C-alpha positions, 0 to 999 in steps of 0.5 A: 500499499503506498500512502502519499504525503501530501493533502488528498485534494492536492495531487503530489508533485513528488518533492517530500515536504522535508526537502521543499522546505530545506529548498526554500530555506537555503536555495539561492535560485528564485525558481526554485523557491518559488517551486518551493512554495509550491510544493508546500502548498500541497503538504497541509501540515503545521510545518509548512506553513510556518516554512511559507509564513517564514519565508513571507516575513522574511523582507530580505527574500526577493519579493516574486518568493513572498508572494508566492509563498503568500499565494501556497498559503491562501492555498493552504486555508483550512477549516481542518487545521482552525485556518491557521494559514489565514492567521499567518497572513492576518499577522504578515499585514499587522506586523507588516502593514499596521500601527499600534492599535491595529489600524493601516497604515495609509500607503505612502506614494513617491512620485516617480522624479523623486525617488531613484531606482533602489528605492522605486524597485523596493517599493515595487515589491512591498505593493507586490508581497502584500497584492498576493496577501491581499488576494489569498486572504480572498481565497478563503472559505469557510466551509 
């Protein structure tokens, strides 16, 4: 008898969870990290959710990987685990985009002529990650 180590509603991607977690954490190749997020999205475990949430919160990670981690967390939102992935996404929003009282901070727009290229790239990455988080939260269903 073969036991597949993935969620019943997902196809197994062929990568064991521990290898996908290691690839996400240690690979320096953006494509490999994004593939690892796709692999981890097929597992509904707490360790997969924690690895994705950690990568999402790491500001040193390339924004496309962070967006892929947010999307993978959106796929893992489930009432079976008390919405652990949704809580991870909400925790990211509270830490990165809210003040001390829990209110959302206003987005800061910088005129293109007043910013250098590095600042613009950073703000674009920040925006694209936030957009992926909002889209992932929007996929949450309670049933």
